[in-house]
C-alpha positions in Angstrom: 10.7 12.1 -5.2 10.7 8.2 -5.2 7.6 5.8 -5.3 8.2 5.2 -2.2 7.6 8.8 -1.2 4.9 9.6 -3.1 3.2 6.3 -1.7 3.5 7.6 1.5 2.1 10.9 1.0 -0.3 9.1 -0.9 -1.4 7.1 2.1 -1.5 10.0 4.2 -3.1 12.1 2.0 -6.0 9.2 1.3 -7.1 9.4 4.9 -7.1 13.3 5.4 -9.5 13.3 2.2 -11.7 10.4 3.3 -12.4 12.3 6.7 -13.0 15.2 5.1 -15.6 13.3 2.7 -17.2 11.6 5.3 -17.3 15.0 7.4 -19.4 16.3 4.5 -21.5 13.3 3.8 -22.4 13.9 7.6 -23.3 17.3 7.0 -25.6 16.7 4.3 -27.3 14.3 5.7 -26.1 11.3 3.7 -28.1 8.0 5.3 -25.4 5.4 5.9 -25.7 1.8 5.5 -24.6 1.8 9.8 -27.0 4.4 10.7 -29.6 2.3 11.7 -32.6 4.4 10.0 -35.2 2.9 8.6 -36.7 2.4 4.9 -39.0 5.8 5.2 -36.3 7.9 6.9 -33.6 6.8 4.4 -36.0 7.8 1.5 -36.7 10.8 2.8 -33.2 11.8 3.2 -31.9 10.7 -0.3 -35.3 12.6 -1.6 -33.7 16.0 -0.6 -30.3 15.7 -1.0 -30.7 16.4 -4.7 -27.5 18.3 -6.1 -25.8 17.9 -2.8 -24.5 14.6 -3.2 -22.2 15.8 -6.4 -19.5 18.1 -4.9 -17.8 15.6 -2.1 -18.3 12.8 -4.7 -15.5 14.8 -7.1 -13.3 13.8 -4.3 -13.8 10.2 -4.4 -12.0 9.6 -8.3 -8.9 11.4 -6.1 -9.2 9.0 -3.0 -8.9 5.8 -5.6 -5.6 7.6 -7.1 -3.9 8.1 -3.7 -4.6 4.5 -2.5 -3.8 3.1 -5.4 0.0 4.7 -5.3 0.0 3.6 -1.9 -0.6 0.4 -2.6 1.9 0.6 -5.5 4.8 2.2 -3.4 4.2 -0.9 -0.7 4.5 -3.4 -3.6 7.5 -1.6 -4.8 9.1 -1.3 -1.8 8.7 -5.2 -0.5 9.1 -6.6 -3.8 12.7 -7.5 -2.8 12.3 -9.1 0.0 11.4 -12.8 -1.1 8.9 -14.6 -3.2 6.7 -15.2 -0.2 6.8 -11.7 0.9 6.3 -10.5 -2.8 3.6 -12.6 -3.0 1.8 -11.2 0.1 2.3 -7.8 -1.4 0.3 -8.8 -4.2 -2.4 -10.2 -2.1 -2.9 -6.5 -0.2 -2.4 -4.6 -4.0 -5.4 -7.0 -5.0 -7.5 -5.8 -1.9 -6.9 -2.5 -2.9 -7.8 -2.8 -6.5 -10.9 -4.8 -5.4 -12.5 -2.2 -2.9 -11.7 0.3 -5.4 -13.7 -1.0 -7.8 -16.5 -1.8 -5.5 -16.6 1.5 -3.9 -17.2 3.2 -7.3 -20.4 0.9 -7.0 -21.4 2.3 -3.7 -20.7 5.8 -4.8 -22.8 5.0 -7.9 -25.5 3.9 -6.0 -26.1 6.8 -4.1 -27.1 8.8 -6.7 -29.5 6.4 -7.9 -30.9 6.3 -4.8 -31.3 9.8 -4.8 -33.1 10.0 -8.4 -35.2 6.8 -7.3 -36.2 8.8 -4.0 -37.1 11.7 -6.0 -39.2 10.0 -8.7 -40.1 6.4 -8.2 -39.8 5.8 -4.0 -41.1 2.3 -4.7 -37.6 1.5 -6.1 -35.6 2.8 -3.3 -36.1 -0.7 -1.0 -34.2 -2.6 -3.4 -31.3 -0.2 -4.3 -30.9 0.3 -0.6 -30.4 -3.1 0.1 -28.2 -3.6 -2.7 -26.3 -0.5 -1.4 -26.3 -2.0 2.0 -24.7 -5.3 0.9 -21.8 -3.9 -1.1 -21.0 -1.3 1.2 -20.5 -4.4 3.9 -18.7 -6.9 1.5 -16.0 -4.2 0.8 -15.1 -4.3 4.0 -13.4 -8.2 2.9 -11.6 -6.2 0.3 -10.2 -3.7 2.7 -9.0 -6.6 5.4 -7.3 -8.6 2.5 -5.3 -5.2 1.6 -4.7 -4.5 5.1 -3.9 -8.6 5.8 -1.6 -9.1 2.7 0.5 -5.9 3.0 0.6 -6.8 6.9 1.7 -10.2 6.8 4.2 -8.8 4.1 5.3 -6.1 5.9 6.4 -8.1 8.9 7.9 -10.9 7.4 10.4 -8.1 5.6 11.1 -6.3 8.9 9.5 -3.1 7.6 6.9 -2.4 10.0 6.7 -2.3 13.9 5.5 -5.1 16.2 2.8 -3.0 17.0 1.9 -1.8 13.7 1.7 -5.6 12.8 -1.2 -6.5 15.3 -3.0 -3.3 14.5 -2.9 -4.4 10.8 -4.0 -8.1 12.1 -6.8 -6.5 14.9 -8.2 -4.1 11.7 -8.2 -7.3 9.3 -9.8 -9.3 11.9 -13.0 -6.2 12.5 -13.0 -5.7 8.8 -13.6 -9.6 8.1 -16.2 -10.0 11.2 -17.9 -6.9 9.9 -18.2 -8.1 6.3 -19.2 -11.5 7.5 -22.4 -10.1 9.1 -23.4 -7.9 6.4 -26.3 -10.3 4.9 -28.0 -9.6 8.7 -28.0 -5.6 7.5 -29.4 -5.4 4.1 -32.3 -3.2 5.4 -29.8 -1.0 7.0 -31.2 -1.7 10.7 -28.6 -3.9 12.3 -26.5 -3.3 15.2 -23.2 -4.6 14.4 -22.1 -1.5 12.7 -19.5 -0.9 15.5 -17.4 -3.8 14.0 -17.2 -1.8 10.7 -16.1 1.4 12.3 -13.5 0.2 14.8 -12.2 -1.8 11.7 -12.1 1.3 9.8 -10.3 3.5 12.1 -8.1 0.5 12.4 -7.3 0.6 9.0 -7.1 4.5 9.1 -4.4 4.4 11.3 -2.6 1.5 9.6 -2.3 3.6 6.7 -1.0 6.2 8.5 1.7 4.4 10.0 2.7 2.6 6.6 3.0 6.2 5.2 5.3 7.7 8.1 7.5 4.0 7.3 7.3 4.4 3.3 9.0 8.2 3.8 11.6 6.5 6.2 12.5 4.3 3.9 
């Protein structure tokens, strides 16, 4: 199996895995930065999570491996299409690596929040704000990944016109959501829909690129 085939499967596998993880997090009651819950509600929720965080978080490393393989396959497929295309592909690859690193911190902070809520409730406020800002600013790296690979794919004629516009729109929503992150440090902002639309567009964009890679 070629790298592009592996990348196509990895991209679609990542989207499926991300959906599963988020469904599990929703079922166990993990507070999200866009949930609109106040600090007291957030603290109570994290205090009751305890060991329930462990099982879904074991899937996170697999998700980062899949996104890295997906990005590497895109770089491989687009590399020979000229210096400008290769440059934009590297921009996309950098965005994927940065979002993986940032979300590692977000995952770790969730365990810190659960421990603080159970042992030192007064420290939850600072950790929660840090978690929310990292979560929000991470969308800029998602936007960079989408923008870089969309421009590269469009320049190489690798993706269809609708896929190009999906990429640009998704990147726009992600950048907009990242920009208003400082207004959601407490997790009670009302602009979370921007990030949700951008994330759903990003997920659909990955699936479409995965199909394109399998057909390459």
